[in-house]
Backbone as CSV, one residue per row, in Angstrom:
resi,resn,N_x,N_y,N_z,CA_x,CA_y,CA_z,C_x,C_y,C_z
1,MET,70.216,-32.723,8.165,69.960,-32.504,7.222,68.699,-31.485,6.517
2,GLU,69.102,-30.372,5.755,68.177,-29.531,5.741,66.816,-29.547,4.369
3,ILE,65.935,-29.864,4.330,64.863,-29.956,3.025,64.838,-28.727,2.618
4,ASN,64.553,-28.426,1.379,65.122,-27.491,0.714,63.849,-26.752,0.727
5,ALA,63.815,-26.059,1.799,62.660,-24.999,1.895,62.975,-23.695,1.524
6,THR,63.724,-23.606,0.725,63.997,-22.280,-0.047,63.726,-22.489,-1.602
7,ALA,62.946,-23.622,-1.669,62.953,-23.989,-3.358,61.574,-22.857,-3.621
8,LYS,61.832,-22.151,-4.879,60.855,-21.396,-5.518,59.515,-21.838,-5.723
9,LYS,58.418,-21.358,-5.046,57.192,-21.780,-5.284,56.581,-21.102,-6.525
10,ARG,56.182,-22.031,-7.673,55.774,-21.211,-8.854,54.708,-20.340,-8.647
11,GLY,53.821,-20.688,-7.820,52.571,-19.638,-7.623,53.037,-18.626,-6.755
12,ALA,54.165,-18.202,-6.308,54.541,-16.518,-5.351,53.960,-15.768,-6.481
13,GLY,53.425,-14.678,-5.752,53.080,-13.593,-6.194,51.620,-13.666,-7.162
14,LYS,50.931,-15.033,-7.226,49.901,-14.949,-7.819,48.610,-15.216,-7.092
15,THR,47.241,-15.148,-7.158,46.418,-15.219,-6.772,45.375,-16.262,-7.394
16,VAL,44.688,-16.908,-6.522,43.666,-17.947,-7.201,41.985,-17.689,-6.502
17,LEU,41.127,-17.660,-7.212,39.907,-17.750,-6.591,39.568,-19.151,-6.703
18,VAL,38.924,-19.627,-5.455,38.382,-21.194,-5.780,36.913,-21.111,-5.470
19,VAL,36.196,-21.636,-5.933,34.917,-21.842,-6.036,33.673,-22.873,-5.970
20,ASP,33.527,-23.252,-4.982,33.031,-24.773,-4.800,31.870,-24.862,-3.777
21,ASP,30.761,-25.639,-3.838,29.978,-25.377,-2.662,30.051,-26.934,-1.920
22,THR,31.319,-27.308,-2.186,31.570,-28.532,-1.098,32.981,-27.823,-0.005
23,PRO,32.407,-27.558,0.893,34.076,-27.358,1.877,35.207,-28.241,1.620
24,ARG,34.836,-29.200,1.916,36.031,-30.354,1.852,36.660,-29.828,0.620
25,ILE,36.038,-30.272,-0.423,36.698,-30.007,-1.892,37.512,-28.555,-1.936
26,ARG,36.588,-27.456,-1.696,37.381,-26.391,-1.609,38.624,-25.976,-0.727
27,GLU,38.768,-26.882,0.503,39.842,-26.708,1.310,41.044,-27.683,0.599
28,LEU,40.557,-28.646,0.198,41.584,-29.477,-1.101,42.089,-28.485,-1.984
29,PHE,41.432,-28.237,-2.763,42.127,-27.087,-4.024,42.923,-25.665,-3.111
30,LEU,42.379,-25.244,-2.016,43.022,-24.028,-1.539,44.367,-24.596,-0.653
31,SER,44.401,-25.938,-0.140,45.808,-26.137,0.317,46.306,-26.266,-0.581
32,ALA,46.093,-27.125,-1.741,47.245,-27.289,-2.970,47.605,-25.829,-3.398
33,PHE,46.579,-25.136,-3.720,47.550,-24.014,-4.308,48.213,-23.214,-3.390
34,SER,47.891,-23.321,-2.188,48.501,-22.525,-1.099,49.958,-22.959,-0.984
35,SER,50.224,-24.571,-1.094,51.219,-25.126,-1.070,52.388,-24.831,-2.246
36,ASP,51.859,-24.364,-3.230,52.479,-23.822,-4.095,53.059,-22.440,-4.261
37,GLY,52.329,-21.932,-3.326,52.825,-20.319,-3.279,51.529,-19.276,-3.407
38,PHE,50.512,-19.685,-4.068,49.470,-18.909,-4.543,48.333,-18.197,-3.233
39,LYS,48.392,-17.201,-3.517,47.608,-16.581,-2.386,46.178,-17.005,-2.511
40,THR,45.386,-17.525,-1.694,44.402,-17.872,-2.056,42.805,-17.027,-1.267
41,TYR,41.721,-17.493,-2.380,40.355,-16.779,-1.595,39.372,-17.774,-2.073
42,SER,38.199,-17.927,-1.467,37.582,-18.746,-1.813,36.073,-18.101,-1.857
43,ALA,35.177,-18.640,-2.410,33.392,-18.387,-2.295,32.889,-19.847,-2.441
44,ASP,31.901,-19.943,-2.108,31.075,-21.204,-2.329,29.659,-21.339,-3.061
45,ASN,29.593,-20.025,-3.750,28.707,-20.192,-4.888,29.059,-18.762,-5.864
46,GLY,28.407,-19.183,-6.960,28.740,-17.980,-8.117,28.569,-16.574,-7.668
47,LYS,27.313,-16.266,-7.127,27.310,-14.656,-6.694,28.235,-13.991,-6.011
48,GLU,28.880,-14.807,-5.115,29.838,-14.695,-3.932,31.310,-14.343,-4.745
49,ALA,31.646,-15.472,-5.899,32.442,-15.418,-6.704,32.769,-13.891,-7.396
50,ILE,31.432,-13.991,-8.161,31.759,-12.298,-8.663,31.828,-11.262,-7.729
51,ASP,31.255,-11.008,-6.561,31.538,-9.851,-5.865,33.217,-10.002,-5.281
52,LEU,33.873,-11.159,-5.180,34.988,-11.166,-4.832,35.652,-11.108,-5.857
53,ALA,35.630,-11.710,-7.168,36.722,-11.454,-7.987,36.832,-9.977,-8.366
54,ARG,35.736,-9.256,-8.477,35.604,-7.643,-8.575,36.854,-6.900,-7.533
55,LYS,36.819,-7.616,-6.423,37.643,-6.796,-5.446,39.240,-7.303,-5.359
56,ILE,39.416,-8.464,-5.797,40.823,-8.790,-5.796,41.307,-9.575,-6.928
57,ARG,40.921,-9.180,-8.263,41.232,-9.528,-9.533,42.199,-10.615,-9.467
58,PRO,41.644,-11.793,-9.543,42.676,-12.990,-9.283,43.066,-13.438,-10.504
59,ASP,44.726,-14.415,-10.324,45.368,-14.625,-11.763,44.607,-15.952,-12.150
60,ILE,43.816,-16.419,-11.543,42.970,-17.414,-12.087,41.770,-17.980,-11.186
61,ILE,41.059,-18.631,-11.824,39.887,-18.632,-11.146,39.332,-20.370,-11.361
62,VAL,38.834,-21.160,-10.352,38.835,-22.552,-10.314,37.098,-22.553,-9.757
63,LEU,36.253,-23.001,-10.831,35.064,-23.253,-10.667,34.647,-24.433,-10.601
64,ASP,33.478,-24.607,-9.585,32.761,-26.186,-9.674,31.654,-26.058,-10.556
65,LEU,31.419,-27.073,-11.293,30.287,-26.846,-12.354,28.995,-26.818,-11.486
66,SER,28.615,-27.754,-10.623,27.052,-27.928,-9.867,27.127,-27.060,-8.503
67,MET,26.594,-25.765,-8.571,26.520,-25.335,-7.351,25.410,-24.514,-7.262
68,PRO,24.329,-24.672,-5.945,23.140,-23.888,-6.076,22.851,-22.671,-6.391
69,GLY,21.889,-22.013,-6.964,21.838,-20.632,-7.331,22.394,-20.285,-8.641
70,MET,23.501,-20.265,-8.960,24.383,-19.893,-10.295,25.415,-21.013,-10.180
71,ASN,25.190,-21.878,-11.479,26.089,-23.039,-11.180,27.466,-22.639,-12.145
72,GLY,28.713,-23.197,-12.278,29.935,-22.873,-12.970,29.752,-22.080,-14.279
73,ILE,28.862,-22.773,-15.240,29.077,-22.057,-16.653,28.428,-20.827,-16.361
74,GLU,27.246,-20.408,-15.764,26.501,-19.276,-15.395,27.657,-18.333,-14.498
75,ALA,28.228,-18.607,-13.662,29.052,-17.729,-12.917,30.482,-17.747,-14.105
76,ALA,31.041,-18.462,-14.940,31.966,-18.073,-15.689,31.885,-17.178,-16.592
77,ALA,30.285,-17.085,-16.973,29.946,-15.977,-18.055,30.204,-14.402,-17.459
78,GLU,29.751,-14.474,-16.169,29.906,-13.438,-15.483,31.167,-12.940,-15.261
79,LEU,32.056,-13.949,-14.851,33.387,-13.401,-14.446,34.170,-12.736,-15.636
80,ARG,33.625,-13.521,-16.842,34.283,-13.240,-17.914,33.988,-11.666,-18.530
81,LYS,32.972,-11.406,-17.939,32.647,-9.851,-18.234,33.654,-9.001,-17.563
82,ILE,34.233,-9.273,-16.187,34.808,-8.660,-15.366,36.282,-8.791,-15.550
83,LEU,36.548,-9.946,-15.937,38.023,-10.370,-16.308,37.919,-10.995,-17.247
84,PRO,38.314,-10.071,-18.453,38.436,-10.798,-19.593,39.559,-11.839,-19.634
85,LYS,40.512,-11.546,-19.200,41.633,-12.293,-19.490,42.211,-13.405,-18.659
86,THR,41.364,-13.361,-17.678,41.551,-14.246,-16.452,41.339,-15.701,-16.664
87,PRO,42.338,-16.411,-16.916,41.781,-17.999,-17.105,40.922,-18.284,-16.020
88,VAL,40.058,-19.374,-16.392,38.914,-20.115,-16.117,39.209,-21.480,-15.922
89,ILE,39.008,-22.016,-14.765,39.301,-23.677,-14.932,37.867,-24.167,-14.467
90,LEU,37.174,-24.930,-15.255,35.558,-25.547,-14.618,36.201,-26.860,-14.358
91,SER,35.967,-27.074,-12.931,36.066,-28.387,-12.194,34.769,-29.414,-11.735
92,THR,35.075,-30.875,-12.312,33.566,-31.194,-12.067,33.726,-32.667,-12.472
93,ILE,32.943,-33.263,-11.524,32.600,-34.479,-11.405,31.792,-35.363,-12.287
94,HIS,31.293,-34.355,-12.938,30.527,-34.671,-14.048,31.034,-34.881,-15.546
95,GLU,31.838,-35.369,-15.578,32.843,-35.422,-16.935,31.840,-36.047,-18.016
96,GLY,32.002,-35.027,-19.139,31.086,-35.165,-20.498,29.794,-34.594,-20.335
97,THR,29.517,-33.825,-19.168,28.268,-33.320,-19.224,28.123,-32.037,-19.612
98,VAL,29.405,-31.305,-20.218,29.528,-29.968,-20.713,30.229,-30.191,-21.883
99,SER,29.580,-29.524,-22.720,29.912,-29.510,-23.890,31.437,-28.638,-24.142
100,ALA,32.008,-28.643,-25.134,33.367,-27.879,-25.093,33.049,-26.436,-25.820
101,ALA,31.870,-26.418,-26.629,31.083,-24.932,-27.181,30.828,-24.219,-26.060
102,ALA,29.625,-24.849,-25.306,29.402,-24.519,-24.242,30.243,-23.697,-23.396
103,ALA,30.907,-24.708,-22.762,32.180,-24.231,-21.943,33.030,-23.209,-22.783
104,ALA,33.297,-22.888,-23.997,34.275,-21.980,-24.437,33.008,-20.538,-24.561
105,LYS,31.835,-20.682,-24.996,31.055,-19.648,-24.967,30.914,-18.764,-23.595
106,ALA,30.894,-19.705,-22.456,30.969,-19.161,-21.140,32.335,-18.382,-20.931
107,GLY,33.287,-18.700,-21.478,34.772,-17.860,-21.090,35.597,-18.827,-20.230
108,ILE,35.112,-20.194,-20.523,36.235,-21.497,-19.699,36.787,-21.574,-20.702
109,ASP,38.148,-21.854,-20.010,39.551,-22.436,-20.726,39.615,-23.685,-20.851
110,VAL,39.134,-24.497,-19.717,39.310,-25.985,-19.917,38.363,-26.427,-18.740
111,VAL,38.128,-27.674,-19.133,37.144,-28.083,-18.033,37.961,-29.616,-17.459
112,LEU,38.026,-29.560,-16.393,38.819,-30.859,-16.075,38.126,-31.742,-14.916
113,PRO,38.245,-32.660,-14.815,37.475,-33.812,-13.862,38.402,-33.693,-12.319
114,LYS,37.092,-33.511,-11.704,37.916,-33.339,-9.914,38.769,-34.550,-9.488
115,SER,38.817,-35.555,-10.511,39.601,-37.160,-9.984,40.724,-36.833,-10.696
116,MET,41.124,-35.563,-11.531,42.694,-35.445,-11.795,43.447,-34.876,-10.394
117,PRO,44.279,-35.555,-10.378,45.586,-35.205,-9.454,45.605,-33.725,-9.129
118,LEU,45.615,-33.085,-8.015,45.468,-31.564,-7.750,46.895,-30.969,-8.432
119,ARG,47.965,-31.521,-8.236,49.330,-31.466,-9.057,49.133,-30.940,-10.431
120,LEU,48.221,-31.774,-11.075,48.149,-31.477,-12.924,47.211,-30.494,-12.843
121,ILE,45.820,-30.171,-12.112,45.312,-29.270,-11.994,46.014,-27.930,-11.923
122,ILE,47.133,-27.871,-10.823,47.951,-26.519,-10.260,49.036,-26.406,-11.667
123,ASP,49.222,-27.778,-12.175,50.302,-27.484,-13.560,49.474,-26.649,-14.588
124,LYS,48.381,-27.493,-14.766,47.439,-26.700,-15.805,47.279,-25.472,-15.634
125,ALA,46.985,-24.692,-14.420,46.770,-22.897,-13.838,47.581,-22.457,-14.493
126,HIS,49.042,-23.063,-14.212,50.414,-22.339,-14.487,50.472,-22.195,-15.959
127,GLU,50.140,-23.158,-16.690,50.291,-23.049,-18.447,49.002,-22.049,-18.634
128,LEU,48.077,-22.375,-18.398,47.095,-21.114,-18.551,47.429,-19.630,-18.182
129,ILE,48.157,-19.585,-17.274,48.515,-17.949,-16.988,49.414,-17.479,-17.730
130,LYS,50.548,-18.559,-18.454,51.515,-18.453,-18.918,51.079,-18.024,-20.056
131,THR,50.344,-18.855,-20.837,49.703,-18.376,-22.248,48.879,-17.084,-22.283
132,ARG,48.193,-16.925,-21.257,47.536,-15.555,-20.913,48.250,-14.554,-21.100
133,PHE,49.427,-14.587,-20.411,50.551,-13.450,-20.089,51.230,-13.264,-21.422
134,ASP,51.675,-14.195,-22.280,52.392,-14.405,-23.553,51.561,-14.025,-24.388
135,LYS,50.259,-14.376,-24.598,49.626,-13.457,-25.684,49.249,-11.984,-25.438
136,ASN,48.810,-11.775,-24.048,48.992,-9.964,-23.886,50.423,-9.395,-24.215
137,ALA,51.275,-10.015,-24.072,52.655,-9.221,-24.158,52.875,-9.138,-25.786
138,ILE,51.869,-9.550,-26.643,52.369,-9.470,-28.020,51.538,-8.428,-28.615
């Protein structure tokens, strides 16, 4: 019996930048996005993310809220200057601590809890990429 190894992976041809200072969480996100076909890149802090984003121009960015040096809100604001159309997901264990207004002002498209299943986070990433692409096509 053959497993459907030829199934099209939705992330094929797309890149994700995962930014989290916790190696285990970063690896979980990277593995999930990679298994969906995304080319993955990672950074463990906001400054590193900004430097890397300039080089790779990712299709989507997933940021941790709480990081030393530069938190996810601060990093998102800087990333938005470099990549004004790239969707940004803020992932946090501190649900409810980020106001929708503060997130939007920083250029964050959506705030998602880290407790959310990774499959749903990837689905949201695809939705955001598609929405941005559709808006840009008009």
